[in-house]
TIVO-2410 file (N, C-alpha, C; in nm, 3 decimals):
# residues 109
REC num residu      c1      c2      c3 atome chaine
REC   1      M -18.276  -6.552  10.547     N      A
REC   1      M -18.137  -6.586  10.552    CA      A
REC   1      M -18.055  -6.462  10.516     C      A
REC   2      P -17.966  -6.419  10.603     N      A
REC   2      P -17.888  -6.298  10.574    CA      A
REC   2      P -17.783  -6.323  10.466     C      A
REC   3      I -17.750  -6.216  10.396     N      A
REC   3      I -17.646  -6.221  10.294    CA      A
REC   3      I -17.517  -6.168  10.355     C      A
REC   4      R -17.411  -6.244  10.340     N      A
REC   4      R -17.280  -6.199  10.388    CA      A
REC   4      R -17.212  -6.120  10.277     C      A
REC   5      I -17.134  -6.020  10.316     N      A
REC   5      I -17.066  -5.936  10.217    CA      A
REC   5      I -16.971  -6.018  10.131     C      A
REC   6      N -16.913  -6.125  10.185     N      A
REC   6      N -16.821  -6.210  10.109    CA      A
REC   6      N -16.892  -6.291  10.002     C      A
REC   7      D -17.026  -6.300  10.009     N      A
REC   7      D -17.102  -6.374   9.909    CA      A
REC   7      D -17.122  -6.293   9.781     C      A
REC   8      L -17.098  -6.162   9.787     N      A
REC   8      L -17.119  -6.076   9.672    CA      A
REC   8      L -16.999  -6.083   9.576     C      A
REC   9      T -17.027  -6.081   9.447     N      A
REC   9      T -16.922  -6.081   9.346    CA      A
REC   9      T -16.959  -5.982   9.236     C      A
REC  10      L -16.858  -5.932   9.167     N      A
REC  10      L -16.881  -5.846   9.051    CA      A
REC  10      L -16.887  -5.933   8.926     C      A
REC  11      P -16.986  -5.913   8.840     N      A
REC  11      P -16.990  -5.990   8.716    CA      A
REC  11      P -16.867  -5.959   8.630     C      A
REC  12      K -16.810  -6.060   8.568     N      A
REC  12      K -16.690  -6.043   8.485    CA      A
REC  12      K -16.710  -5.940   8.374     C      A
REC  13      E -16.831  -5.933   8.317     N      A
REC  13      E -16.854  -5.838   8.208    CA      A
REC  13      E -16.854  -5.693   8.255     C      A
REC  14      K -16.865  -5.669   8.385     N      A
REC  14      K -16.859  -5.533   8.439    CA      A
REC  14      K -16.716  -5.487   8.464     C      A
REC  15      L -16.621  -5.580   8.464     N      A
REC  15      L -16.482  -5.546   8.488    CA      A
REC  15      L -16.412  -5.511   8.358     C      A
REC  16      E -16.313  -5.426   8.367     N      A
REC  16      E -16.235  -5.384   8.251    CA      A
REC  16      E -16.118  -5.481   8.231     C      A
REC  17      T -16.058  -5.477   8.113     N      A
REC  17      T -15.932  -5.549   8.093    CA      A
REC  17      T -15.816  -5.450   8.101     C      A
REC  18      E -15.844  -5.325   8.065     N      A
REC  18      E -15.746  -5.217   8.076    CA      A
REC  18      E -15.813  -5.104   8.153     C      A
REC  19      Y -15.739  -5.047   8.247     N      A
REC  19      Y -15.794  -4.948   8.337    CA      A
REC  19      Y -15.734  -4.810   8.312     C      A
REC  20      Q -15.816  -4.706   8.323     N      A
REC  20      Q -15.771  -4.568   8.306    CA      A
REC  20      Q -15.728  -4.515   8.442     C      A
REC  21      V -15.598  -4.492   8.458     N      A
REC  21      V -15.542  -4.446   8.585    CA      A
REC  21      V -15.543  -4.293   8.586     C      A
REC  22      V -15.595  -4.235   8.695     N      A
REC  22      V -15.601  -4.090   8.708    CA      A
REC  22      V -15.512  -4.038   8.821     C      A
REC  23      Q -15.464  -4.129   8.909     N      A
REC  23      Q -15.377  -4.086   9.018    CA      A
REC  23      Q -15.290  -4.202   9.064     C      A
REC  24      V -15.165  -4.170   9.101     N      A
REC  24      V -15.071  -4.269   9.153    CA      A
REC  24      V -15.018  -4.217   9.286     C      A
REC  25      T -15.024  -4.301   9.391     N      A
REC  25      T -14.972  -4.263   9.522    CA      A
REC  25      T -14.898  -4.380   9.585     C      A
REC  26      H -14.816  -4.347   9.687     N      A
REC  26      H -14.745  -4.452   9.762    CA      A
REC  26      H -14.846  -4.532   9.842     C      A
REC  27      W -14.823  -4.663   9.851     N      A
REC  27      W -14.904  -4.750   9.937    CA      A
REC  27      W -14.819  -4.777  10.059     C      A
REC  28      Q -14.866  -4.729  10.174     N      A
REC  28      Q -14.791  -4.742  10.299    CA      A
REC  28      Q -14.876  -4.808  10.406     C      A
REC  29      K -14.808  -4.878  10.495     N      A
REC  29      K -14.875  -4.936  10.611    CA      A
REC  29      K -14.780  -4.924  10.729     C      A
REC  30      D -14.825  -4.863  10.835     N      A
REC  30      D -14.745  -4.840  10.955    CA      A
REC  30      D -14.614  -4.768  10.921     C      A
REC  31      G -14.619  -4.671  10.828     N      A
REC  31      G -14.503  -4.593  10.791    CA      A
REC  31      G -14.408  -4.661  10.694     C      A
REC  32      E -14.432  -4.787  10.662     N      A
REC  32      E -14.345  -4.862  10.571    CA      A
REC  32      E -14.406  -4.862  10.431     C      A
REC  33      E -14.325  -4.825  10.331     N      A
REC  33      E -14.372  -4.826  10.193    CA      A
REC  33      E -14.381  -4.969  10.142     C      A
REC  34      I -14.498  -5.005  10.092     N      A
REC  34      I -14.522  -5.142  10.044    CA      A
REC  34      I -14.522  -5.147   9.892     C      A
REC  35      G -14.579  -5.045   9.830     N      A
REC  35      G -14.590  -5.043   9.684    CA      A
REC  35      G -14.660  -4.918   9.639     C      A
REC  36      W -14.746  -4.932   9.539     N      A
REC  36      W -14.814  -4.819   9.477    CA      A
REC  36      W -14.964  -4.844   9.467     C      A
REC  37      T -15.041  -4.736   9.482     N      A
REC  37      T -15.186  -4.741   9.466    CA      A
REC  37      T -15.222  -4.664   9.341     C      A
REC  38      Y -15.297  -4.728   9.252     N      A
REC  38      Y -15.341  -4.667   9.127    CA      A
REC  38      Y -15.491  -4.642   9.137     C      A
REC  39      E -15.531  -4.514   9.132     N      A
REC  39      E -15.673  -4.482   9.135    CA      A
REC  39      E -15.722  -4.484   8.991     C      A
REC  40      C -15.821  -4.570   8.965     N      A
REC  40      C -15.870  -4.593   8.829    CA      A
REC  40      C -16.018  -4.558   8.819     C      A
REC  41      I -16.059  -4.517   8.699     N      A
REC  41      I -16.201  -4.496   8.674    CA      A
REC  41      I -16.255  -4.615   8.595     C      A
REC  42      L -16.382  -4.646   8.618     N      A
REC  42      L -16.446  -4.762   8.555    CA      A
REC  42      L -16.559  -4.714   8.463     C      A
REC  43      P -16.532  -4.696   8.334     N      A
REC  43      P -16.636  -4.648   8.242    CA      A
REC  43      P -16.761  -4.736   8.237     C      A
REC  44      K -16.744  -4.867   8.252     N      A
REC  44      K -16.859  -4.959   8.246    CA      A
REC  44      K -16.948  -4.947   8.369     C      A
REC  45      L -16.897  -4.887   8.476     N      A
REC  45      L -16.974  -4.870   8.600    CA      A
REC  45      L -16.997  -4.722   8.628     C      A
REC  46      R -17.039  -4.649   8.526     N      A
REC  46      R -17.069  -4.506   8.536    CA      A
REC  46      R -16.954  -4.425   8.594     C      A
REC  47      F -16.832  -4.460   8.555     N      A
REC  47      F -16.710  -4.389   8.592    CA      A
REC  47      F -16.687  -4.385   8.743     C      A
REC  48      E -16.726  -4.493   8.811     N      A
REC  48      E -16.690  -4.509   8.951    CA      A
REC  48      E -16.539  -4.520   8.961     C      A
REC  49      K -16.484  -4.491   9.077     N      A
REC  49      K -16.339  -4.502   9.097    CA      A
REC  49      K -16.308  -4.621   9.187     C      A
REC  50      I -16.192  -4.680   9.162     N      A
REC  50      I -16.144  -4.789   9.246    CA      A
REC  50      I -15.993  -4.772   9.259     C      A
REC  51      S -15.941  -4.802   9.377     N      A
REC  51      S -15.797  -4.796   9.401    CA      A
REC  51      S -15.742  -4.938   9.401     C      A
REC  52      I -15.641  -4.961   9.316     N      A
REC  52      I -15.581  -5.093   9.303    CA      A
REC  52      I -15.439  -5.086   9.356     C      A
REC  53      K -15.407  -5.173   9.452     N      A
REC  53      K -15.276  -5.174   9.515    CA      A
REC  53      K -15.186  -5.280   9.452     C      A
REC  54      V -15.061  -5.241   9.425     N      A
REC  54      V -14.964  -5.331   9.364    CA      A
REC  54      V -14.833  -5.321   9.442     C      A
REC  55      K -14.782  -5.437   9.487     N      A
REC  55      K -14.652  -5.439   9.555    CA      A
REC  55      K -14.543  -5.429   9.450     C      A
REC  56      S -14.472  -5.317   9.449     N      A
REC  56      S -14.362  -5.298   9.356    CA      A
REC  56      S -14.275  -5.183   9.406     C      A
REC  57      E -14.151  -5.183   9.361     N      A
REC  57      E -14.057  -5.080   9.405    CA      A
REC  57      E -14.083  -4.947   9.333     C      A
REC  58      F -14.117  -4.954   9.203     N      A
REC  58      F -14.139  -4.835   9.123    CA      A
REC  58      F -14.276  -4.840   9.057     C      A
REC  59      P -14.341  -4.724   9.035     N      A
REC  59      P -14.470  -4.722   8.965    CA      A
REC  59      P -14.447  -4.740   8.814     C      A
REC  60      V -14.551  -4.781   8.741     N      A
REC  60      V -14.538  -4.796   8.596    CA      A
REC  60      V -14.540  -4.660   8.527     C      A
REC  61      I -14.592  -4.558   8.595     N      A
REC  61      I -14.592  -4.422   8.545    CA      A
REC  61      I -14.574  -4.328   8.664     C      A
REC  62      S -14.489  -4.228   8.647     N      A
REC  62      S -14.464  -4.135   8.758    CA      A
REC  62      S -14.581  -4.038   8.773     C      A
REC  63      K -14.589  -3.976   8.890     N      A
REC  63      K -14.694  -3.877   8.915    CA      A
REC  63      K -14.683  -3.761   8.817     C      A
REC  64      E -14.560  -3.721   8.788     N      A
REC  64      E -14.537  -3.608   8.698    CA      A
REC  64      E -14.583  -3.640   8.555     C      A
REC  65      E -14.548  -3.760   8.505     N      A
REC  65      E -14.592  -3.800   8.371    CA      A
REC  65      E -14.744  -3.808   8.365     C      A
REC  66      L -14.805  -3.861   8.470     N      A
REC  66      L -14.950  -3.875   8.473    CA      A
REC  66      L -15.017  -3.737   8.473     C      A
REC  67      E -14.959  -3.641   8.545     N      A
REC  67      E -15.015  -3.506   8.546    CA      A
REC  67      E -15.008  -3.443   8.407     C      A
REC  68      K -14.899  -3.468   8.334     N      A
REC  68      K -14.885  -3.415   8.197    CA      A
REC  68      K -14.988  -3.477   8.103     C      A
REC  69      Q -15.004  -3.610   8.113     N      A
REC  69      Q -15.094  -3.683   8.021    CA      A
REC  69      Q -15.240  -3.671   8.061     C      A
REC  70      G -15.268  -3.653   8.189     N      A
REC  70      G -15.407  -3.647   8.236    CA      A
REC  70      G -15.456  -3.783   8.282     C      A
REC  71      L -15.429  -3.887   8.204     N      A
REC  71      L -15.459  -4.024   8.244    CA      A
REC  71      L -15.372  -4.119   8.164     C      A
REC  72      A -15.359  -4.240   8.216     N      A
REC  72      A -15.280  -4.344   8.150    CA      A
REC  72      A -15.362  -4.472   8.152     C      A
REC  73      V -15.335  -4.560   8.058     N      A
REC  73      V -15.405  -4.689   8.051    CA      A
REC  73      V -15.309  -4.797   8.101     C      A
REC  74      V -15.359  -4.876   8.198     N      A
REC  74      V -15.277  -4.979   8.264    CA      A
REC  74      V -15.353  -5.110   8.265     C      A
REC  75      R -15.279  -5.221   8.249     N      A
REC  75      R -15.335  -5.355   8.262    CA      A
REC  75      R -15.278  -5.415   8.391     C      A
REC  76      F -15.363  -5.482   8.468     N      A
REC  76      F -15.322  -5.543   8.594    CA      A
REC  76      F -15.325  -5.695   8.583     C      A
REC  77      D -15.218  -5.761   8.630     N      A
REC  77      D -15.212  -5.907   8.632    CA      A
REC  77      D -15.261  -5.957   8.767     C      A
REC  78      N -15.335  -6.069   8.764     N      A
REC  78      N -15.388  -6.134   8.885    CA      A
REC  78      N -15.466  -6.036   8.972     C      A
REC  79      L -15.554  -5.960   8.909     N      A
REC  79      L -15.635  -5.862   8.979    CA      A
REC  79      L -15.740  -5.933   9.065     C      A
REC  80      L -15.744  -5.898   9.191     N      A
REC  80      L -15.841  -5.955   9.285    CA      A
REC  80      L -15.921  -5.841   9.346     C      A
REC  81      I -16.052  -5.839   9.318     N      A
REC  81      I -16.141  -5.737   9.371    CA      A
REC  81      I -16.237  -5.806   9.467     C      A
REC  82      A -16.241  -5.756   9.590     N      A
REC  82      A -16.326  -5.818   9.691    CA      A
REC  82      A -16.403  -5.710   9.768     C      A
REC  83      P -16.529  -5.735   9.800     N      A
REC  83      P -16.604  -5.640   9.881    CA      A
REC  83      P -16.566  -5.651  10.028     C      A
REC  84      W -16.582  -5.542  10.102     N      A
REC  84      W -16.560  -5.543  10.246    CA      A
REC  84      W -16.673  -5.463  10.311     C      A
REC  85      G -16.697  -5.495  10.436     N      A
REC  85      G -16.800  -5.424  10.512    CA      A
REC  85      G -16.761  -5.414  10.658     C      A
REC  86      R -16.807  -5.306  10.721     N      A
REC  86      R -16.774  -5.284  10.862    CA      A
REC  86      R -16.895  -5.218  10.928     C      A
REC  87      A -16.936  -5.272  11.040     N      A
REC  87      A -17.047  -5.215  11.116    CA      A
REC  87      A -16.993  -5.147  11.241     C      A
REC  88      N -17.041  -5.025  11.265     N      A
REC  88      N -17.003  -4.949  11.383    CA      A
REC  88      N -17.131  -4.893  11.442     C      A
REC  89      G -17.191  -4.968  11.533     N      A
REC  89      G -17.320  -4.927  11.587    CA      A
REC  89      G -17.426  -4.934  11.480     C      A
REC  90      Q -17.492  -4.821  11.455     N      A
REC  90      Q -17.596  -4.818  11.353    CA      A
REC  90      Q -17.541  -4.786  11.213     C      A
REC  91      F -17.415  -4.750  11.206     N      A
REC  91      F -17.355  -4.713  11.079    CA      A
REC  91      F -17.286  -4.833  11.016     C      A
REC  92      V -17.307  -4.849  10.886     N      A
REC  92      V -17.243  -4.958  10.812    CA      A
REC  92      V -17.164  -4.895  10.698     C      A
REC  93      S -17.036  -4.930  10.689     N      A
REC  93      S -16.952  -4.886  10.579    CA      A
REC  93      S -16.922  -5.007  10.491     C      A
REC  94      Y -16.913  -4.984  10.362     N      A
REC  94      Y -16.877  -5.092  10.271    CA      A
REC  94      Y -16.803  -5.034  10.152     C      A
REC  95      G -16.730  -5.119  10.083     N      A
REC  95      G -16.654  -5.075   9.967    CA      A
REC  95      G -16.589  -5.193   9.898     C      A
REC  96      L -16.496  -5.162   9.808     N      A
REC  96      L -16.424  -5.265   9.735    CA      A
REC  96      L -16.276  -5.253   9.764     C      A
REC  97      S -16.213  -5.367   9.778     N      A
REC  97      S -16.069  -5.375   9.797    CA      A
REC  97      S -16.012  -5.440   9.672     C      A
REC  98      A -15.902  -5.385   9.620     N      A
REC  98      A -15.844  -5.441   9.497    CA      A
REC  98      A -15.692  -5.447   9.507     C      A
REC  99      T -15.637  -5.564   9.473     N      A
REC  99      T -15.492  -5.582   9.469    CA      A
REC  99      T -15.456  -5.656   9.340     C      A
REC 100      A -15.335  -5.635   9.294     N      A
REC 100      A -15.285  -5.704   9.176    CA      A
REC 100      A -15.138  -5.738   9.198     C      A
REC 101      S -15.090  -5.838   9.125     N      A
REC 101      S -14.950  -5.877   9.140    CA      A
REC 101      S -14.856  -5.790   9.056     C      A
REC 102      K -14.910  -5.730   8.946     N      A
REC 102      K -14.826  -5.652   8.856    CA      A
REC 102      K -14.911  -5.554   8.778     C      A
REC 103      A -14.852  -5.437   8.748     N      A
REC 103      A -14.917  -5.337   8.663    CA      A
REC 103      A -14.831  -5.317   8.539     C      A
REC 104      T -14.895  -5.307   8.423     N      A
REC 104      T -14.823  -5.287   8.297    CA      A
REC 104      T -14.884  -5.168   8.225     C      A
REC 105      L -14.802  -5.071   8.190     N      A
REC 105      L -14.847  -4.952   8.118    CA      A
REC 105      L -14.873  -4.988   7.972     C      A
REC 106      I -14.989  -4.949   7.921     N      A
REC 106      I -15.026  -4.971   7.781    CA      A
REC 106      I -14.991  -4.842   7.707     C      A
REC 107      Q -14.904  -4.851   7.610     N      A
REC 107      Q -14.860  -4.732   7.535    CA      A
REC 107      Q -14.974  -4.683   7.447     C      A
REC 108      S -14.997  -4.551   7.448     N      A
REC 108      S -15.102  -4.494   7.362    CA      A
REC 108      S -15.055  -4.493   7.218     C      A
REC 109      K -15.152  -4.506   7.129     N      A
REC 109      K -15.120  -4.518   6.986    CA      A
REC 109      K -15.115  -4.385   6.918     C      A
***
Protein backbone atom coordinates (compact mmCIF):
# COMPACT_ATOMS: atom_id res chain seq x y z
CA UNK A 1 0.00 0.00 0.00
CA UNK A 2 1.61 3.30 -1.02
CA UNK A 3 2.05 6.15 1.42
CA UNK A 4 0.66 9.51 0.36
CA UNK A 5 2.62 12.64 1.27
CA UNK A 6 -0.50 14.06 2.97
CA UNK A 7 -0.46 11.12 5.39
CA UNK A 8 2.83 12.30 6.92
CA UNK A 9 2.81 14.50 10.02
CA UNK A 10 5.44 16.06 12.25
CA UNK A 11 5.33 14.94 15.89
CA UNK A 12 4.26 17.82 18.18
CA UNK A 13 7.36 17.35 20.36
CA UNK A 14 9.59 18.11 17.34
CA UNK A 15 7.95 21.51 16.81
CA UNK A 16 9.03 24.65 18.61
CA UNK A 17 6.78 27.07 20.49
CA UNK A 18 9.11 29.98 19.75
CA UNK A 19 11.11 30.18 16.53
CA UNK A 20 14.50 31.78 15.85
CA UNK A 21 14.10 34.01 12.78
CA UNK A 22 17.23 34.57 10.68
CA UNK A 23 15.71 36.29 7.62
CA UNK A 24 12.61 38.32 6.72
CA UNK A 25 11.45 38.81 3.11
CA UNK A 26 8.35 39.96 1.23
CA UNK A 27 5.86 37.23 0.36
CA UNK A 28 4.67 37.87 -3.19
CA UNK A 29 2.52 36.03 -5.68
CA UNK A 30 2.10 37.17 -9.28
CA UNK A 31 3.80 40.48 -8.40
CA UNK A 32 1.30 41.25 -5.62
CA UNK A 33 2.59 41.58 -2.06
CA UNK A 34 0.66 39.25 0.23
CA UNK A 35 2.63 39.40 3.48
CA UNK A 36 5.97 38.36 4.95
CA UNK A 37 8.08 35.21 4.95
CA UNK A 38 10.11 34.43 8.07
CA UNK A 39 12.99 32.00 7.60
CA UNK A 40 13.44 30.15 10.89
CA UNK A 41 15.90 27.61 12.22
CA UNK A 42 14.71 24.53 14.12
CA UNK A 43 17.17 23.55 16.89
CA UNK A 44 15.20 20.38 17.72
CA UNK A 45 15.60 19.20 14.09
CA UNK A 46 19.38 19.69 13.80
CA UNK A 47 18.96 23.36 12.86
CA UNK A 48 16.97 22.70 9.70
CA UNK A 49 15.39 25.80 8.18
CA UNK A 50 11.74 26.42 7.44
CA UNK A 51 10.02 29.42 5.87
CA UNK A 52 6.77 30.49 7.54
CA UNK A 53 4.41 32.78 5.62
CA UNK A 54 2.18 35.30 7.41
CA UNK A 55 -0.39 37.57 5.76
CA UNK A 56 0.26 41.01 7.25
CA UNK A 57 0.97 44.54 6.13
CA UNK A 58 4.13 44.99 8.24
CA UNK A 59 6.73 42.51 9.56
CA UNK A 60 7.19 42.06 13.32
CA UNK A 61 10.87 42.95 12.86
CA UNK A 62 12.47 44.89 10.03
CA UNK A 63 15.28 43.48 7.90
CA UNK A 64 17.61 46.16 9.26
CA UNK A 65 16.85 45.36 12.92
CA UNK A 66 17.28 41.65 12.22
CA UNK A 67 20.67 42.27 10.58
CA UNK A 68 21.81 44.21 13.68
CA UNK A 69 20.59 41.54 16.13
CA UNK A 70 21.58 38.51 14.04
CA UNK A 71 18.37 36.67 14.96
CA UNK A 72 15.05 37.31 16.65
CA UNK A 73 12.64 35.05 18.53
CA UNK A 74 9.07 34.95 17.19
CA UNK A 75 5.91 33.09 18.20
CA UNK A 76 3.40 32.14 15.48
CA UNK A 77 -0.36 31.83 16.03
CA UNK A 78 -2.33 29.08 14.23
CA UNK A 79 0.82 27.65 12.67
CA UNK A 80 0.04 25.04 10.01
CA UNK A 81 2.92 22.93 8.69
CA UNK A 82 2.14 20.54 5.86
CA UNK A 83 4.34 18.37 3.63
CA UNK A 84 4.20 18.69 -0.15
CA UNK A 85 5.55 16.57 -2.97
CA UNK A 86 5.90 16.88 -6.71
CA UNK A 87 6.95 14.29 -9.28
CA UNK A 88 8.56 15.33 -12.56
CA UNK A 89 9.46 12.22 -14.51
CA UNK A 90 12.02 10.32 -12.46
CA UNK A 91 12.70 13.26 -10.14
CA UNK A 92 10.69 13.75 -6.97
CA UNK A 93 10.79 16.99 -4.97
CA UNK A 94 9.38 17.31 -1.49
CA UNK A 95 9.40 19.80 1.35
CA UNK A 96 7.38 21.54 4.03
CA UNK A 97 4.92 24.38 3.62
CA UNK A 98 4.18 26.58 6.63
CA UNK A 99 1.66 29.38 7.18
CA UNK A 100 0.47 31.22 10.28
CA UNK A 101 -2.25 33.76 10.99
CA UNK A 102 -0.03 36.04 13.11
CA UNK A 103 3.58 36.54 14.18
CA UNK A 104 4.53 38.03 17.56
CA UNK A 105 8.04 39.21 18.42
CA UNK A 106 9.31 37.89 21.77
CA UNK A 107 11.42 40.57 23.49
CA UNK A 108 14.86 39.37 24.60
CA UNK A 109 15.58 39.57 28.30
